[in-house]
N, C-alpha and C positions, 0 to 999 in steps of 0.2 A: 110113380112114388115108391113103387117096390124097392128102387135102388135105397132112397132114403131110409125106408123102415130098415133096411139091412145095416144101414151105416149107423143108425140110431139104436140099434140093439137088437132088432128082431131077427130070428133064425131063419136062414135060408139054406136051401139044399145045395150041395155041392161043395167045394173047397172055399175057405174065406179069404177075399183078398187082404194083402197086407195094408198097413197104415199109411206107407208112402203111396201106393196104388190107389187108395180110397182118396187120399188128399189130391193126387193128381187128377182124378175123375171129377171131384169137385171143382177144382179150378178150372177144368175144361168148360163144365157146366156153366160157372160163372161167366167166363168169356164168351161162350157162344149162345147162351139161351137169349131168345128174344123176349119171352115172358117176363114180366118183373117179378111174379111169384116165384118161378123156377130159380130165378138169381136169389132172390130173398132166402129161399129154403137151403140153397147151396151155402150161402155166407152164414147162416144160422148152423149149419153142419160144420163148417170151417171153425165157427166159434166154440162149438162144443169140443172139438178135436185140438184147439190152440193149446192148452195146458198140457196135455199129454204128449202132443208130438210138436212141441214148440219149434224145433230146427226145421221140421219138414214144411209145417205151416209157413214159417218166415221165409225160407229160401224159395218157395214155390208160389205162395199165395199173396205176397206183399203188392207186388204191382198190379195184381187183378184187384185186390181192396182199394189200393189209391185210386185206381180207374172208377171203382164204383162210388168213392167219394167224389169224383169230378163229373161224372155223368148222371147219376140217381139222386141228385138233390132235392127232387120233389117228394121223395119217400123217405119219412124220417125213420122208418123201422128198419130199413136196410142200411141206412147211414149208422144207426146204434149198432147193429150187429157188427159192421165194419169196423167201427171204431173200437169195439170191445175186443175184436179179434186182434187188431194192432196193438193194444195195450197189452193183451197177454202175451204177445211174443216179444214186446219191448221192456216190459216192467222186470226189475230184478228183485222184487220183494221175496223174502224167504217163504212166507206162507203160500206165496203162489208157486213157489219152486219145490215144495217138499214132496211132491208126486212126480218129480222130474225122473225120467229114464233115458238111457243112452239110444241112439237112433237105431231103428229096427233093421236087422239084416233082410236081405232079398227073400229068404225062404219064407219070412213071415211070422217065425217063432219070436215070441217076446223075451228078450234077455235082459232082465232087470238087474243092474249092477249096482249095489249099493256102495256109495262113495263117503268119505268122511265128510263131516259138515262143510268143513273150509274148502275143500277141494270143490265141492259141489257148489258152493256160492260163487267161488272164483270162476267156475266154468259158466255159471249163470250170468255173473256180471260181464263176462267177456262177450257172452252171446247177446245180451241187451245192447251192449256197447257197438257189436258188429251190426246188428238191424239198425240201431239208431243211425249210425254212419250211412246205411243204405237209405233210410229215409229222409235225411236231410241232405242228402247229396245234391237234391234239387231243392233251392229255397223255397220255390214255389208250393212245395208240398206244407212247409210250415205255414205260409201265407194261406193256403187253402184251409188249414186247420184253424188259424184265427178267425178266418171268414165263417166256418162253421160254428165258432162259439157265439156268434150273433144270434142263432137259433134260439128261440125260447122253450122249445120241445125239450122236456126233461131228458129222454131217451137220447138226445144228439147231445146236447150240452155237457152233461155229467161225465160221460165216457170221453168227450173231447178235452175236458178240463184234466182228467185222469191220464189222458195219453199225453198231453203236452207236459204235465209234472213229470211223467216218466222220461220224456226226452231231454228234460232240463236236467234230471238227475244224471242221466247217463252221459251227455254231452253239453254241459251247461253253457261255456263260453260261445260254442258255435252257434246253438240255438238263440242265445241273448243277441248275438250279432244280427241274425235274421230278424228277430222281433224288433231290435232297436231301429233298423232301416225300413221296416214295414209300416206304411201310413196308418196312423191310429192304432198300432197294434198294442201298446201299453194301455191306451185309454181303453180299448175293447176288454182287456182283462181286468182292468179296475172296475168295469161294470159289473164283474161277479160279485162285488162286495156289496152291491144293492139288491141282490136276488133275494126275493122273499123265501126261496126254499133253502133251508139251512143247511142241507148236505151240500149244495152246490156252493153255497157261501164258504163254507168251511174248507172244502176242497180248494176254492179259489185261494184262500189264506196259504193254504201248503203250495200251491202254484206260485203265488207271489214270493213267498219265502225262498223257493229255488230260483226265482227269476231275478232277486235283488241280491243274490250272493256275488260279492267282489265286483259289482260293476258300480261305479260311482254314477255313470251317466243315466243309468236305468233308475238308480235310487233318487236322483234329482226329479227325474219325470214322474215317478210313483208319488214322490212327496208333493210336487206341485198339482197333482191330480187330487188333492184334497183328501190323502191318504191318512194324515194325523187326524183329522177330523171324524173320519169314519171308523178308524180302529179304536180310538178313544169312547166313540159312541158304543161300539160293539163290547168294549171291556165294560163299561157301565152297564149296559143292558145285560150282561151275563153275570153281573154280581161281583165285579172288582176281583179282589185277592180271594173271594169266596167262590169265584167261578170254576168252571171246569176246564177241559182241555182247549176249548176255543179261546178262552182268555189267555192260556199259554202260547197258542199259535199267534195272537195277535202281539204280544209281547216279544216274541221272537222276530216277527217281522218289524217290529219298531226298532229292534236292536239292529236288524240288518240295514235299515234307513238311516240311522243316526251313527252308527259306530264308524270312526274315522272318515267322516264326512262333515267338514266344517259348515259347508253351505246349508245342508239339512239341519245342522244344529242350530244354525243362526235362524233359520226359517222357523224351526219349533219354539225357540225362545221368543222371536218376536210375534209369533202366533199367540202367545199367553197360553200355551200348552203345559208349560210347567205347573202354572197354579191348579190345572186339573189333576195333576199327581198327587196333591196333598191327600184327598179322601181314601187313597188307595192303604195308607199306613195308619190308619184310624184303629187302634186296638183297644179292647175293653180290659176290665180288671182281670177277668179269669181267661188265661191264655193256654190253659191246658187242652189237649185233646185236638191239636191241629191235625187236619187231614193231610196226607202227603202232596196233593195236588195244590192245596192252600201254601204249604212251604214251598213248593216248586214256583208257584205264581209270586209269591212276595220276594222269593230270590231273585226272579228276573226283574221285578219292578226295581229292585235296589241296584241291580246292575244297568237299568237304563239310567237312573239316577247319576250313578258313576260315569257313564258314557258322556254325559253332559258337562261334568267337571273333572274329566281325566287331566292328570298332569301332562300327558303328551298333546293335549290341545292348545291352541295358541292361548298366551296368558290373558290377553284381553277378553276373548270369549269366555274362558273359565271365570274371569272375575265377574263378568256381567252374569253369567248364570248363577254363580254363588249369592251375589246380590239379590237376584230375584228368589232364589230359594228362601233366603232369610227373610225377605218381605212378605212372602206369601205364607210364611209360617211352616214351610216343608222341613226346616232343619229343626224347629222346635218339636214337630212331630216325630221326626227320628230319633232325637233325643229322649223323647217319651218312650219309644220302644227301647231304647238303650237301657233304661232305668227300670222297665217293667219286669214283672216277675213272672215265670212259667214260659218265656219265649224259647223256643228250641234253640240248640247250641248253633247250629248253621246259620240259623237267620240271624242270631245275635252277633255271630262273627262277620257276617256280611254287612249288618247294620254298623258295626264299629268301622269297618272299612269305607262305608258310604259316608259315615259323618266325617271320617279323616279327610276325605277329598273335598268335602263341601266347605271345611273349614281351613285349608291348607292356603296359605298366603293370603287370606282374607281378615283384615284385622277386626272388623266388626264381628264376624261369624266367631274368632278366636275368642273374643271378648265375652260373647255370650255363651260360648261352651265353658269358659272359664267360671262362669256364674251359676252353672247348672249344678244342683245338689241332688243327692240320691236320697230316695224316700226312706231314711234310716232314723233311728233315735241314737245319739243325736243326728241331725244331718251332716252328711260330709260330701266334699266335692266329687263331682263324677270322676275328675281326673285322679283323685286318691285311690277311689274305688276301684278304677281300672289297672291303676298300678299294683294295687294288692293282687290282683288276678294274674298280672305280669310276672310278679317274682313268686308266684305260688307253684311249685314244681307239680302239683297235682291237677292243675288246670290242663285242658288239651293244647297241644303244641300250637295248632292253628289259632286258637283264640289268644294266646299269648303273643303270636306274631301281629296280629290285629291290634292288639292293645300297643305294643310297640310302635306300629305304623301310625296308629292315632296320636301318641305322645309326640312322635317326631314332626306330624303334621301341625299339631298346636303350636309347636315352636318353631316352625318354618317361618323365616323373615318375621319373627315377633319377639322383638328386644324386651318388651314389656313383661311378657310371659316369661322369656327367660330370666328376667330379673326376680320374678316372683318365685320361680323355682328355687333359684340358687339362694333368696332371701331365707328359704325354709331351712337352708343348712347352717346359716350363719348363727354365731352365739346369742346375740341380742334378739333374735325372732323365735327361739325354739320354744314351743310350749310342751311342757312334760305331761299335760292332760289330754293331748291329742295327737293323732298320727298325722304326720306331714307328708308331702310328696319327697322332700329331701330325706327324711328319715327311711321311708320305704326305698329309695334308690341306693342308700348307704347299706341297707340291710341286704338288699340284693347283691350288692357289689362284693361282699365279703361272705356270702353265704356257702353253703357246702355244694350247692347245685350250680354247675358249670354254665348252664344255659340261663340262670338267673344272674350269674356275674356278667356274661356276655350282655344281655338285654339291658341291665342296669348301667353298665359301662357306656353302652351307644346311647342310651336315654340322656345320660349325664354329659356326654360328649355334644349331643344336639343343644343341651342348654348352654353351651358356651361356643356354638357355631357362630362365627364372624362377629364375636361381641367381646371386644377387648376388655370393656369394662368387668363384664362378669368372670373372665379369666383371672382378673387381678382381685376381685372379690372372693373367689373361690380359695384363693391362697390363704384366707383367713380361717378357713374351716378347721376346726380341731376335733379329734376323736379320742375319747376314753378307750384306750385299750384294755386295760385291766386295773384292778383295785392297786392302789400304792405306787401306781407308775404315773408320771407325768403324761399328759395327753400330746398326741402328735397330729401334725397336719395331714390332710387327706391327701396331699402329693406324697409325703413321706411315706404313708401306710400303703398307696399303691405301689410305690418302688420297692418296699420292703416285702411285699407279696411276690415280687418278681425276683428279688435277690437273695433274701434270707433264707436259711435252712431249717427253719422249725416245721409245725404242723401247716402253717399258712402255705409254704412252698409246696408241700405235697399236694394240697387242695389246688394251688394255682399251677401245678406241673401241667394240668390238663391244657392241652394246645388251645382250646375255645377260651378258657379263662385268660390265659396270657394274651391270646390274640385282642380279646375285649380291652384289656387293662393297657395293652401296647396301643391301641387305638385312641383310647381316652387321653393318654398322655401326648401322643402326637397332636392330637386335636387342641389339648390344653395348652401345649407351651409354643405352638406354632404362632407366628406373628405377636409373640408377647415377649419381650425380652426380659421383664422381670420374672416370669415363670420359668424361663430358660435359667437365669442366675439362681432362683431357688432350687431347681432341680439339680444343677452342677454343684451346689454348696454342699450336697450329701456327697462324701468323699468314696462312697461304695458304688455310687450310681455308674461312673463312667468305666471303671474296671469291669463291672458286670457286663456292660454292653460290649466291651472290646472282647471280653472272653466269649461271650455268646456268638458273636459275629465270626471269631477266628476259628472256632470249632469245626469239626467235620462231622454233621450230625445227619441223621437220616431224612427221608422224604418229609414226613410230618413235621420236623422241626425247621425245615427250610423257610417256611412262612414266618416263623417266629425270627429266625435270623435276619430274614429281610425287614421286619418292622423294627428290630432292633438298630439296624443300619439306618433306617429312616430316622428314628428318634435321634440318633447320635448326629446325623446329618442337619436336622433340625436346630441341634444345639450348636453347630457351627455357623449355619446361615443366620440364625437370629441373636447370634451372641454379641452383646454390646462391650466385651472385653473388660467387665467390672471386675472379674476374677483373675487374679495373676496366674493361677495355676492351670486355668481352663481357658485361655484366650483361643481365638480362632487359630491362630499358628501353631500354638502347642497342641491342640486337639488334632489338627492336620498331621503334624509330626507324629504323633501317637498313632494314628491310623497307618501312616506311611511304614512305621517301625514294626508294629505288632499285627497289623492286617494285610497292608498293602493296598494301594490305591485301586488297582484293577480288582483285587478280589473283593474290596469294598463295594464297588460299583456292580459288579457281579451278583453280590448277595443283595444289594438293593434292587436289583431286577427280578428277585424270586417274586416280589409282590405281584408285579402286573403279569408275570407268567403263570401265575396259579389259575387252575382251571375255573374256580369259583369267583375269581376277580371279574372277569367279563360278565359273567351272569348277575352279579350285584349291581354293575355299572348301567345295566340296560333300563332298569326303572325304578322309582323310588320305593316302592312296596317291597318289604322283605318277604319273599315267597322262596320257600325252601321245602324240598320233598322230606328231609329228616332234619332232626335238631343236631346232628353230627355236621351237616353241610352248611350251618349257620356261621358263617366266619367273618363275611364283609358287609359293611354298611355302604349304602349308596353315596351318601354324602363324603364318607371317607375314601370312596375311589376317586372322587373329584379332587381332594386334598393331594392324593398320591400324584394324580396326574398333574398337578401344578407344581408340585415341589420335587418331583423326580429330577427333572432336568437341571434346576437350579442348584440343586444339591450336588449333582455331579460335576457341574462347572465350579461349584465353590470348592469342592475337595481338590479338583485338579489346579487350581490357580495357586502361582506361588507367591510369596510375600511381597515381591516386588512388584507383580502385576496388580496386587490389591492396594499397595501404595499408589501406584500409578493411577488406580481406579479412584482411590480416595482423592488424590489431587485434583484428578479430573472433575470429581464430583464437588470439590470444593471451589475449582475454578467457575465450574458451570454454576454453582450456587451464587458465586460472586456476581458473574454475568447476570444470573436471573435477577438478582438484587439491583443490579444496575439497571437492566430492563424495566424492574418493577419501579424504580425511582422515576425513570423517563416516562413511564406509562402514567405515574401519578403527576408529573409535571404536564403531560400532554392534556391529562383530564382537567388539570386546574385552568390550563390555557384554553381548553375548549369551553370551560364554565365561563372564563372572562370573556371570550369571543362571543359566546352567546348572549351575555349581559350586554356587551357593546351593540351587538346587533339589535336587541330590545331597545337599547337607548337610541339608536340610529332611527329604529322605526317609530318609536314615540316622537322623536324630533321631527321626523319626516311628517308625521300626521298634524304635529303643531304648526309646522311650516304651511301646510296646506291649508289648514284652517286660518292662518294669518293672511295668506293670500286671498282667499276667499273673502275675509273681513275687509281687506284694503280695496279688493274689487267693488264690494258692495259700497263701501264709503264713496269711492270715485263715481260711482253711478248715481248716488244720493246727491254728492255735490252738483253733478251734471244737471240732475233734475232740478234743484234750487235755482241754478243759474237760467234755466229755461223758464221757470216760474217768475223769476225776478224779470226777465226781458218781457214775458207777457204782461205782467203788471204794470211796467213802465210804459209800455204801448197803450195799454188801456187807459191810463192816467192821461196821457196825451190826448187820446182821443175825447177824452170827457171834456178837458179844458177847450178843445175846439168847439164841442157841440155846445158849450155854454156861452161862449163868444158869438154864436150864430143867432139870427134873428128868430123872433117867435114863431116865423111862418115856417120855419123848418123843424119846429118841435117834434112834428109827427114822425119825421124821418129819424130824429135823434133818438126819439122814444124806440123806434124799431131796432136801431143799433143797439141800444142799451139792453134791450130784451135779449137780443142774440149774445150779448157779452155776459148777461146774467147766467143764461145757460151754461156758457163756457165754464164761468166761476164755479157754478155747482159742479160740474164734472170734475173741475180741478180740486176743490174741496173733498170729493168722494175720493180722489186719488190719494191727497194728503191724509185721509183718515187711514187708507190701506196702507200706506207708507209708515203711517204711525204704530199701526197694529204689527207691521212687519219689524219696525224697529224694537217694538216692546219685547218680541220673541228673540230678536237677536240680543237683546240685553239680556233675557233669562239664560240664552246659550252662553254669553261672555261669563255670567255668573257662575254657572256649572263648571265653565273651563277654569275659572279663577279657584273654584274649590278643589279641583282634581289637580291642578297646578301647585295649590299649597299644600295637598297630602303627599305630592311626588318630591317636595322641596327637601324633606328629611333623608331621602336616599342618598345624597352625595353633595358635595360642596359644589363641584362642578356644574351638576344639574341645577343646584339652588341658584347659582348666578344666573343661568339661563332663565330659570322660572322667574326671578325677580325683575328682570328686562321684560319678560312677557307680562308680568303683572303691571307694570308701569305702563307699557303700551296698552294694555287692555283698560287700565284706568283711564287714559287719555282718551281712548275710544269712546269710553262709557260716558265721560264729559262731553264729548262730541254728540253723543246721542241724546243726552239731556237738552243741550244747546239746540239741537234740531227739534226736539220736542217742544222746547220753547219757542222756536221759531213757528212751528206749526200753530201753537196757540195765538201767535201774534197774526199769522195769516188768516186764523179763523176771525179774530176781531176786525181786521181790516175788511174782510169779506162781509161781515155785518155791517160795517161803515158804507161799504161801497152800495149794499143792497138800500140801506136807508137814503144813500145819496141819489140812487136811480129812482126811488120813489119820489123824493123831493123834485128832481128833475122832471119827472111827469106831469107834475101840477102846472096850471095855466099860468099862475102868478108867482113869479120868482123874485125874491128881493134882490137888492144889490148887496146887502149884507151877507147873503150866500155866496156871492161871488168872492167876497173877501175871505170867508171861511174856507172856501174851496182852495184859495190860492195858498192859505195857511197850511191845509192838509197835504198840498202837492210838496210844499217845501218839507214837511215832516215825512213824507214817503221818500223824497229823495235823500233825506239824510238817513234813514233807515237802509236804503239801498247801497249808500256809501258804506254802512256798517256792514251790509251783507257781503260786500266786496272785500273789506277787510278780513272778514270771517273766511271768506274763500281763499283768500292769500294764505290764512293760517293753516286751513285744511291741506292745501297743497304742500305747504312744509311739512304738515304732519305725515301726509303720503310719502315724501321724499325720506323721513326719517323710518317710517316702516319698511320701504324698500331696501334701506340700508340695513335695517335689522334682518330683513329676508337674506340679503347678501351674507351677513355674518353666519345666520344659521345655515345657509348652504356651505360656508367655507367649514363650519364645525362638522357638519354631515361628511364631506369630503375628508377631512382629517380622520374622523373616526373609520371611514372606510379604508383609508390608508393602512391605519392602525391594525385594522382586521386583515388586510393581505399581509402586513408584515408578519403578524403572529402565525397566520397559516403557513407561510414560506418557512418560518423558523421550526414549525411543527414538523413539516415534510423533511428538512434537513436533519433534524433530530432523529427521525425515523430511518432515514437513509444510513445516517452514521452508525445507529445502533445495528442494522442489518448488515452493513460493511465491517464492524467490528467483530460480529459473530463469524461471518465468513472468513475473516483474518484469522481469528483463534481456530476456528476448524482447520484451515490451511496449515497454520503453524503445528497444531496437533499432530496432523497427517505427516508433516515434514519431520516433526522430532522422532515420530514412530519409525518413519522410513530411514532416518539418520542412525537411530539406535539400532535398528536391525542391521543396517550395512556395517556399524562397527562391531557389532557382535560377530556377524559373519567373518569380517576381516580379522578379528581377534583369533576366531576359531581356526581359521587358515593359518595365521601365523603360529599357533599352537602347533598345528599338524605339522608345519614344516619345521618344527623344533625351535623356534625362536622364544625368547622370554618376553612375554607380554605383562606389562604392569596393570594391575587392577585400577579402578577409578580413585579408590581411597588412596592408593599410592601416588598416583599422579596429582592428586588434589595436595598432599603432602609435599610432594617435590616442588610443585607451583608455589606452595606458601613459602618453602625455604629459599627459593628462587627470588621471590619477592622481597624477603628480609635482606637478603645479601644486596639487592640492588638499592634497597634503602639504606644500609650501611655505606655503600660507596656514594650515594648522593649526599649522606651527611658529612663524609671525608672530604 
């Protein structure tokens, strides 16, 4: 132990060993000692030397320390020392490196060299990265470290967490790859959040922050390991926004999990975690004296809300989150902070940006924001209060940018809001007693502050974005410039600022002001021919634009030249030729004479080549490092991208090409009209075919019903025939039995009993048939009612229904006759029963025989009547079959009509397609022929031949025709 006492600071006789020699001896002791206590003491000594002699310990002892982690798993103390030593040599924290010295020379004399802080930190970073590479060279070492984190012992788990965090800081992607493929690697790290020891839990948060950086796969695994629930619980336990650094760490981890990760964002929304964010933003009346930590926490919470509704997310996911935030009251809570007093400026700015993205593109949220009023006397709309801050040059630049972004988001895809803003500028809605949004925008547009000019111009341009109605309405706005002078339009005043040479020009001569006004004018007159006409009506505008474009100005003025070229190009492209002096052709001739087409296109390209153009085109939020760089608006960059190409083509086109295009457009419109007519015709035919199909279906069902009715009637007729035959046989048997002697009476009585049984069964059958006929009769009545209701639909259908009604009436009469026959059968049955009882008596009088004979004759007459009725029913069945054949014939004719209409439809469609193809081919042939004629004329001109133009040829042809007509008359 004397050796260790010497190392740990005790005085020993003789020369002192150098640091490198001491570390070498300790490494040998760790490698060779058999006793655990000796190895533990040696590792403890290495730990104490690892900060001072980081290079030596790292190069000589790392392999031995890793071996200790693998072999001495049973002793937590030596594991803790080894992990602390590895952390000291790998970690790059500044506080750990403040005592760093250069490697000691072999002589043993310490040679401290003080380095500059940056150089020392860079050397420390390089050293940490070098040792990290050495450690993770074998992925099993990282897996071993993950296994050690399962130890509950504080002296093992805490240094293991710190060591893994340092590895991730130095070589994050490589360590993330090893953890990702390690079985249950991420799950073991998630268990750190459930540790009851706050030190380990808090360092576990730092570890997960490093683990989830820029790795979507690990972010998804961590999220599905219930990370959101645990982190929100920790934030609530720590006091939400009033909490400490732990809340900040939780929020940073949540940002890592949600930013640019649509899967986790959807999981966060579906898990109803947005609702749990609302209590974070509850503020009181007194908001003074916020701590720096609370400001940081609330700033991160607002960023978390913005991540869920960021414009870079998919539109569907953003709209869903916006809806949830409105329904749970989160938007209302943010608006409360927006209108509260005493809120720090940076929190207010971030709250404005957050509200902007929560309402952007959501009509419900935009309507709610429009209804929010500031707690002032009298109450003012929140939009007006924010615009007052935007046009106030004393407000911070960042706050003014945030208000502009909020106004842009309020008007984004909100035609209702655009109309309300423009309405505040119209003469009929101006209220002299209150300040409106339109008055503030006009005040900012013509103020002395160039930043206010730019912001107001861009805000007003967003009120006109993709809204032709409001562009036309804004032309009605009149401004009173000074006393005694007539009012001028807003469009005229904007152009006056650009073109006139008084005080206004000196104010507007600033590049920022002129760029803002030119962007407003370009947005205003684009896709609005009426506004183009109003702009061109001022005789000074076009000369001013051509003069600006043709001049050779410096770098600062190039952007203004490009915007002037864009404005002039819009006047050409959207010109309806209503002004004779400024038609499309005349404006192009003016460009060609005074500017030159190539020069014009070059100046137009100055816009997209500007260094600030690409920055503004990246995202909707206006973020600029300084007010001077605030030149482009995001939506305006989209307009430039859309119009640059079409304006270039429009300038280069000749009048002949434009005429050809117009002719082609006219022919195409004619063909489109023809196609539209054919489409309407086809739709009508389709409707007719559908009606015929319905009629065929109804006729088919009626035919089936009639067939069923005929079948039932035939079966009933057959049943009546059978009953008639049975009754005839019975009557014959009764006569024979009465003529027999009295000795055979018992046999006769037995036969009569059997016959009575059969008669009872037949009567029951007749009853059933009677009930069946009654139900059929009700069905026929219902059918008659339906047929009568359908009778009004058409004359053709009415005639069919009349025939069917007649047939049904006949069937009804048959049913009634059948019911009468049934009643007659019942009476006959009663008589037969009485007769049977009389035959069973011993004494039978002779008068009975005579009555029986009379009854027999009566029955025979009835049977004859039944026979005639049967013949009638047969004839009716034949007529029904004939009507059925007629119905089938009508069905076949309807089917043939449908087939004919379908063939006509297909023929028309093929003819339309063929006509389109023929027209396209003719256009191609005409274009080729014109090109060939032009080339041949050019070749003849090159050869020196005189070539007549088309007008001369037409005149010559006309004279030739007149001459031929004179000759014919002679």
